[in-house]
C-alpha positions as CSV (number, residue, x, y, z in Angstrom):
1,E,0.0,0.1,-0.3
2,Q,2.9,2.6,0.7
3,I,4.4,2.0,-2.6
4,D,0.9,2.5,-4.2
5,Q,0.2,5.8,-1.9
6,A,4.6,6.9,-3.2
7,S,3.3,5.8,-7.0
8,Q,0.2,8.1,-7.0
9,A,2.3,11.3,-4.9
10,L,5.0,10.9,-7.5
11,R,2.5,10.6,-10.6
12,K,0.9,13.7,-9.3
13,A,4.4,15.4,-9.0
14,F,5.3,14.4,-12.2
15,D,2.0,16.0,-13.9
16,L,2.6,19.0,-12.5
17,F,6.4,19.2,-13.7
18,D,4.8,18.3,-17.0
19,N,2.4,20.3,-17.0
20,E,4.6,23.4,-16.1
21,M,6.9,22.6,-18.5
22,K,4.2,22.5,-21.3
23,Q,2.7,26.1,-20.7
24,K,6.5,27.1,-20.2
25,E,7.1,25.9,-23.9
26,S,3.6,27.5,-25.2
27,D,4.7,30.7,-23.5
28,L,8.5,30.9,-25.5
29,E,6.7,30.3,-28.4
30,K,4.3,33.0,-28.1
31,I,7.5,35.3,-27.1
32,N,9.6,33.8,-30.1
33,L,6.3,34.7,-32.6
34,L,6.4,38.3,-31.0
35,D,10.5,38.4,-31.7
36,E,9.7,37.6,-35.4
37,P,9.9,41.2,-37.7
38,G,6.8,42.7,-38.5
39,N,4.9,40.7,-35.8
40,S,2.8,42.7,-33.8
41,G,1.7,39.3,-31.9
42,D,-1.6,38.9,-33.8
43,G,0.3,38.8,-37.1
44,S,-0.3,41.9,-38.3
45,K,1.7,45.1,-38.9
46,M,0.8,48.4,-37.1
47,E,-0.1,51.3,-39.4
48,N,3.2,53.0,-39.7
49,G,4.7,49.8,-40.8
50,S,6.9,49.2,-37.3
51,S,6.1,46.1,-35.3
52,S,4.9,45.7,-31.6
53,N,8.1,44.3,-31.2
54,D,9.5,48.2,-31.5
55,N,8.2,48.4,-28.6
56,Y,9.2,45.7,-26.8
57,D,12.0,46.9,-24.6
58,K,14.6,45.1,-22.8
59,T,13.4,44.0,-19.8
60,D,10.8,41.8,-21.6
61,K,13.3,40.3,-23.5
62,D,15.4,39.4,-20.3
63,D,12.1,37.9,-18.9
64,K,12.6,35.0,-21.6
65,N,15.2,33.6,-19.2
66,L,12.7,33.4,-16.1
67,L,10.7,31.0,-18.0
68,S,13.3,28.4,-17.5
69,A,12.1,25.3,-15.0
70,S,11.1,26.8,-11.7
71,I,12.7,23.7,-10.0
72,T,16.2,23.3,-9.1
73,N,18.8,20.8,-10.7
74,S,18.7,18.8,-7.3
75,Q,14.9,18.9,-7.6
76,A,15.3,17.5,-11.2
77,I,17.5,15.1,-10.3
78,R,15.3,13.7,-7.6
79,L,12.3,13.3,-9.6
80,I,13.9,11.2,-12.0
81,Q,15.5,9.0,-9.2
82,N,12.2,8.7,-7.8
83,L,10.4,8.1,-10.8
84,T,12.6,5.4,-11.5
85,E,13.2,3.8,-8.1
86,I,9.4,3.4,-8.2
87,A,9.1,2.5,-11.6
88,N,12.0,-0.5,-10.6
89,L,9.6,-1.6,-7.6
90,T,6.4,-1.3,-9.6
91,N,7.5,-2.6,-12.7
92,N,5.5,0.3,-14.0
93,Q,7.2,1.4,-17.7
94,Q,5.4,4.8,-17.8
95,F,7.4,5.7,-14.6
96,Y,10.7,5.1,-16.4
97,L,9.4,6.9,-19.5
98,D,8.2,9.7,-17.2
99,A,12.2,10.2,-15.7
100,I,13.7,10.2,-18.9
101,Q,11.1,13.2,-20.1
102,T,11.6,15.2,-16.8
103,G,15.5,14.6,-17.6
104,E,14.8,15.7,-21.6
105,Y,12.8,19.4,-20.8
106,I,16.2,20.1,-18.0
107,L,18.3,19.0,-21.2
108,Q,16.6,21.2,-23.5
109,S,18.1,24.3,-21.8
110,D,21.3,23.0,-20.9
111,R,23.3,19.8,-22.3
112,T,26.0,20.0,-19.9
113,Q,23.9,18.5,-16.9
114,Y,25.7,15.4,-16.5
115,H,24.1,14.1,-13.4
116,I,20.8,14.4,-15.5
117,L,22.4,12.3,-18.6
118,Y,23.8,9.9,-16.2
119,Y,20.1,9.3,-14.2
120,I,18.2,9.3,-17.5
121,S,20.6,6.9,-18.9
122,W,20.1,4.5,-15.7
123,A,16.5,4.7,-16.2
124,S,16.8,4.0,-19.9
125,F,19.3,1.2,-18.9
126,I,17.1,-0.4,-16.2
127,S,13.8,-0.2,-17.8
128,K,15.2,-3.1,-20.4
129,D,12.9,-1.9,-23.1
130,T,15.1,-2.3,-26.0
131,E,12.9,0.7,-27.9
132,L,15.1,3.1,-25.7
133,L,18.2,1.1,-26.0
134,E,19.5,3.7,-28.7
135,D,18.7,6.4,-26.6
136,C,20.2,4.9,-23.6
137,R,23.5,4.5,-25.3
138,S,23.4,8.2,-26.6
139,F,22.7,9.7,-23.2
140,L,25.4,7.5,-22.0
141,K,27.8,9.0,-24.7
142,E,26.9,12.6,-23.6
143,C,27.3,11.8,-20.2
144,Y,30.9,10.0,-20.7
145,D,32.0,12.8,-23.1
146,L,31.3,15.4,-20.5
147,L,32.7,13.3,-17.7
148,E,35.8,12.9,-19.6
149,K,36.2,16.7,-20.2
150,L,35.5,17.4,-15.9
151,S,38.2,14.6,-15.2
152,K,41.0,17.0,-16.8
153,T,39.5,19.8,-14.4
154,S,40.1,20.1,-10.1
155,D,36.4,20.0,-10.1
156,F,36.3,16.4,-10.7
157,S,35.0,14.6,-7.7
158,P,35.3,10.8,-6.2
159,N,31.8,11.0,-6.8
160,D,32.1,11.7,-10.5
161,R,35.1,9.4,-10.9
162,A,32.1,6.8,-9.6
163,I,29.5,7.9,-11.9
164,L,31.8,7.8,-14.8
165,K,33.0,4.2,-13.4
166,H,29.1,3.2,-13.4
167,V,28.9,5.0,-17.2
168,N,31.6,2.7,-18.4
169,E,30.2,-0.5,-17.1
170,M,26.7,0.8,-18.6
171,I,28.0,1.7,-22.3
172,K,30.0,-1.9,-22.0
173,E,26.8,-3.7,-21.1
174,T,24.7,-2.1,-23.9
175,G,27.2,-2.6,-26.6
176,G,30.4,-0.8,-26.5
177,P,31.5,2.8,-27.1
178,L,29.4,4.6,-29.4
179,R,31.9,5.9,-31.9
180,D,32.1,10.0,-33.1
181,I,30.7,10.2,-36.6
182,D,33.1,12.1,-38.7
183,V,30.8,14.3,-40.6
184,D,33.6,15.2,-43.0
185,Q,33.7,11.7,-44.8
186,I,30.0,11.8,-45.5
187,D,29.2,12.4,-49.0
């Protein structure tokens, strides 16, 4: 019964997050439409040929930055972890997919979040869903590449070293390293 209650609470938390992200995407689309030259927001130009954007001041443009996720990376990581744990306990594939989707939302604005990449790789990996294998391998490669760069800095921690080790193990178990594609060789 506790697992069911936890599942329901987590489902509600994810749904709130998902709805918020969809609203933010919609808001960004509206702002992007306003940013197009000659667009007054309703698809028309003003009588003098100018657009409403001419009156759109710098502070309004800065508000785009406020449309990023209102949860912290730590909260997103915890949501991904919880969704993955509940999925594993209940054998509910939808929770794995929700964990991955949560991570992908965060990655839309910042592809350097190796913790997010690690946890969505883990969710993809333990789901044992063959349809997620290629995504899992891509997430793992991206995470590996970021951790390799980080390993050359003083910021590379013992925890990061453990993550890199686990990423390497998952890469081996999912078919080995993905090769970098040399786009110069493509005709």
